[in-house]
N, C-alpha and C positions, 0 to 999 in steps of 0.2 A: 504493501500500498502504498502509495505518495506521501509526505511527512507533508503538513501546513503549515505555516505562518502569515505575518500578515504587509510584512516588511523583510527581504532580503536584500543583504545589503555586502555585493562582492568586491573584496577585500578588504584587511584590516589596518590600513593605514592610518595615520591622523583623521581622513575624510570618512573614511569609513566608521571610524571608530564611536568619534565624536558625532555622526548623526546617527550613527544606533544607539549609543546611551543617552542623549537628549530625546528622541523618541522613543525609549524604553522607559525614561519618564515621565513622559505624558501618556505609559500606560499601555503604549502600541506594542503588542506583538514583535520584537525584532528577532532575526538571526544575522550573525556577521561570520561569514566564511573567508578563513583565512588559508592559502594553499600551503602555507609552510608549518613548519612544528614549534617555530618559536620567530620573538620580532629583532632575531639578533642579523643584522643587514650590515656590513661599514657604507657607509659617506651618504646613508641616505637623506634629507632634509635635517637639521640638527637645530635649525634657529629658531628658538621660540621667542615672538614677537610681544613688543609690550600691550598689544589688541589682544593676544592670545592669552598674557599672563593675566589681563582681567577677564577674559571671560574664566581663568580658572579658578580666580578668584567669585567669582560671579556661582559656578559649579559647587565650590564648598570643598575644589581641590587645590585651594593656594599652598596651605600651609604645607602638604605631602607632597607637592611640587618642589617647595622650597627646600624641603629635608633632600631632593635629589643630590648626589655629586654636580656641580656643573659652575660654566665658568660665564662669565658677565662681559659683554661687548658695549664698551659706553660710547665709542665713537670710530667713523671709518677716515682713516686717515692717509694720504699719498706722502711719503718722503723726498723732500726736495734735496737737488745736488749738496745746496750747502751745510748738509746731514740735518738741516730743521724739517719739521712737517706740518704741512697746508690738511685743515681739519673740510669733509666734506659734509660729511653730516654727524653733530653732533647731539646723540640720544639725550643727553644731561637737560637738551632744553625744550625738551618734550612735556608741558604739566600735564601729565599721567600721573596714575597710581606707580607703575615701572618702569622707571627713564634707561632702561637698557636691552636688551637683546639676551637674554638668557641662552647659553648652550649648552645641550642637555643628549646626550645620545637619544637618537628618534626610540630606542627599544625600551628605553625608561618612561619616556614621555607615553607611549602605546600601552606599556606594562599598569599605570598607573590608571589608565582610561578601562582597560580590563577589569582589574581588582573594584571600578566604580562600578562597569555594566554588573559584576556580578552581585552587587549587590538589590538589584533590580530584579524581580520575578518575572519580568517578560523579555529580560535579555539573553540571549544564549548567542557563545561565540564560539564557534567549531575552527579546531586549527588541523591542517593536513587537509584541508577540504575545498578541493581546486577545483572551481566552475568550469566546466567542460562544454556545454551549449544553453541556448534560453529554451525554455519552455514557449511555445507559442501556439495558440491558438485562437479563433474568431479574429483576425487580424492584429491581438494584442499578446503582449508577452503575459506569461502567467505564472514565470518562479524559472526554475535554474536546475539542469544537473548538475551534478559533481561527483568528484572521484573522491574516495576515502587513501588513508595511507596502505589497507589491505589490496585496493583497487577494485571493490566494489563502487557498482555505480547508482546514487536514490536520486529520485525527484522530487524538490520543495517548490511546491506551490506556493507563491503568495499574492495578494493584491497589486504589489509595486516589489519590480526590482531597481533597485541602486546604484548602477556602476561606478565605485571607487576601485579600478581595478588599472589605474596609470596611464599615462602616453601611448602604451601600446594594446588597451583594453580590448578584451576578448566582444566582451559584451555592446561594444559600441560598435566593432566592425562586423557581429554579426548579425546589428540591427542595421547595417548598412546607411551608418548617419555619416552624412558627407564630411571630410576633415578639412579645413583651409589652412593651408600652409606659407607661412611665412619665409623667408630669406634667412639665416644663419651664418657669420663667416666664423663662426668658433666653434670648436669640442672644448671639452675640459677633463684631465687627468688628476685625480686624485690620487692625494698618498700621507705618510705621517713621517714626522720629524721630530726628535727629542725637544723635547723643551729647553731653556738656559736661561739660571737667574735672574739674567739683562735683557729679556723679550719682553716688550711692551704687552702688560696682564691686560688689560681691558680694552685693549683697540684692536679693529680690522686693517691689517695692513698693506695694500696691494705692492710688489714691485714689479718695473717694468725693465724690460731690453726690446733690442727691436728686435721683432720676430714674436712676441711670448711675453708674456708676466703671469705673475700671480699673484695670489688672495691668500695671505696667510690669516688665520683663523687660529686665536689660542684658545686649549682643551684644556682638562685635568690631566696632567700628567705630560702632554705633547702638543705638538703641532700641529693644525691640519692644512693642509697646502693643496689648493685650486690649480692646474697649471693650464693655463687657455694659449690655444696656440690654434692654427688653421684648421679647419673644419678637413677633414679628409686625410691624416698624415698620422694617424694611430701606425696605420701596419710600419711608415720608415722610422717612428719612433721605435717602436718595437724590432725592427732591420737593426737600426743606428747602436741597439743596447744600453746598459743601464749607465757602461760608461760616461758613456757621450750626455746620457741622459742627467746626471748627474753634474756634469761639467755647464750643462745649461742651465740648470737650478743654480749654482754657486755661480754663474755669469750674472744670474736676474739678482741675487741675493747673496754678497760676498760673505757675508755674516753668517752662512748656512755654510762656507767651505767645508769647515773643520766636521760637518754631522751630516752630511750627505750620502756616506757610507753607511747608515743606518736604512738606505733605499736597498735590500737586499739585492733583487732581481726588476725585473721589468712586471713580473707576476702581483708586485706589492703596487702597482702601481693601475688605479681602474678608470677605464674609460667612459667617460658617460658623452655619447651619442646628442648634444643638445637640438631641441627642437624647439618651434616658438608656433604652438598652431591654437585651432577654436575650431569649435562646434558651430556652425549655423543653428542650427537645433537640437537640445543638451537631451530633447526627449521624444520616444515612440510613446504609442500608450503604451502603458502600463512600466516602463524602462525610463529611469531618471540617470544621467551620465554626472558624475560633480570631480573638483579638482583636474590631474592632469589626464583624468578622460576624457574631460570636457574642455579643458586647453591648456596645454603641456606649455610652461614657462621655462625663459633660459635662466642660468644660475644668476645671473646681472642683478644684484640687487636682494637677492636671495628668498625671494618674495614667496614662491612656490607653495612652500607649507603652510604661510598665512593665507594664502586665498582659498587655500584648497581646504580648510577648517571654518574660513567665513562663509563658503560656499554649503560647510553642512549645517553652519546654525540656522542661515537661513533657510534653507530646506526643510528643517525639520522644527524651525516656527513653523512655515507657510503648511506644512504637510499633515501636521501632528489632529487637526480634529478633521480632517477629511479620511485619513485612513481610520481615526475611533469610529468615523463613520459607517467606514467600507465602502466609501463611493468619492474616490481619486480619478478626478477626470485631468484631458489634454490641458485643460485650460490651468488648472491649478500646476500641474507640472512646468508649466509656459511660463508661470508666476515668478519661476525660481530664477529663470534667465532672467528674465528682464527687471528681478532685485539683483543680479548680480553681474550683470554683463556691463554696466560703465565704468565698474573697478576692473575689471577686466580686459578690457579695453585698453585704457587711460595706462598700466603699469604694462602692457605690450605694447603700446607705442611708446613709451618711453624705455621699454626696453630695444626698440627697433632703434630706437635716437640713440640709445648709447654704443648699439651695439656698429652704427656709421661713422658715429663724429667720435666714441672713445674708443674703441676696442680694435674697429677693423683698419685702423691705420698705424696700431699699436703690430698687432700683429701680422700688418706688411710690409711693418718695416721703414713706414714715413715716419714714424713719431716715436718717441719713447715714455710719451707718459699723456696726461691731459692738457688742452689746450692750454698753452702759456696767459690766455688771459682768461678761463676761468679760472685759474689758477690764482692771478691775480686779484679776482672779483674775492675770492675766498679768503684772501691773505689778508685783505681792507677790510673789508664788513664779513666777521666771522658770524655773522646773526644769520646771514646769507644758508649757514650750513644747517637751521632748524627747517626749513624747506626737503632735501633730501631724506633728512631725520622722520619728516612726518609721515613722508612717502612709504619710506621701508618698513617703519616701526608699527605706525597707525595705520596707512593705508587711506582709498578714499569708502567712505560707506563701512566703515567697522560695525561687524555685529555683536549684539547682546546675547546673554543668554536671555530664553523666555521665562516667563515668570513660572510655569509648571516644571523648568527645569533647574532651577534656581533651589539649593540647600545652602546651609550653615555649617560655619568651615568644620570639616572633619580632621582631626587631629592626627598627626604622625604614629604608628606604633608604640607604644612604650606611654603617652601623656596624656590626660584627663582630657575626654573631651568638654 
């Protein structure tokens, strides 16, 4: 016999876990299907922005999140040849409760959300449950077929299927929702280096040289590095080998020269095929796409995870009542896109502008950093750094937890409520 739920969520990433938790707190039966056995994956979106920190407070999870091992980013700054630096985005200028970006391994955030979901009687999380097919009948998506760890295929029928399965979404492809792709000149390669006591403790610092640049993110006990170069050169980088890659890194950041031997092989350098795209329509009858399944973002600005969570909050807010009634219409699903379309378009246009005017000139060897007039303005008028900080940290149309999902603070283990 097929299983039954009100809402099935494909993918246990940030968007999937947030929409599942919020709908469960509204009393909706939700099942989240995650194909992996745990959340342990390297170099996922690990930035938790001020607007998401505010959301966690509203959900009663702020204290438990604050207890997780984490580092904080107060600013994005670009080093100058004279040894000084110019601040591009200063999060400390934000008039918000948490004026910083928290850097937390994504698996810790997802485990926190899973624990909160387990407290809700209508929330179910199934690990090692890989969705293989949409179930369709009478012109509508009616649920999914998924495969468990032992190879068994099970049908799960649902009033609504929410696809949070990333930029290569199976659900999106099977629903034949057309994707609009935008040109992207770069790819990213992620790796780690040991931290040094002299490293900037709370700043995100780009480093540039002709033909490549890197973004250095301080983490607990190590540095997470995004090496940015022209799209399509992954095979060449791997053919050149780890010694040349180490030289490339040291050429951009001479202070890393004594640490690059920590990159033991190119197997430790993880390639990200950067995409910038979005669906014209985020839904089909019985199906809604959120996060990267609806709009893949460039890593420039690190806003992808934040937008995905904002999508999830908007979707839960708008769809909880229709799901409780058992009558989700296509108009209800279209309303989610309508609410989230403006922030999506503005961020993607900003990323496209940065690709064209900042990133492409560097990776094409035409310039070794931001345009001089931009640096001059930021040096002379530091308050300008508030604008980028707001767009990155808060964004356009930040979402807040709906009343049905709010809870008083939940104490960490070992503390009194």
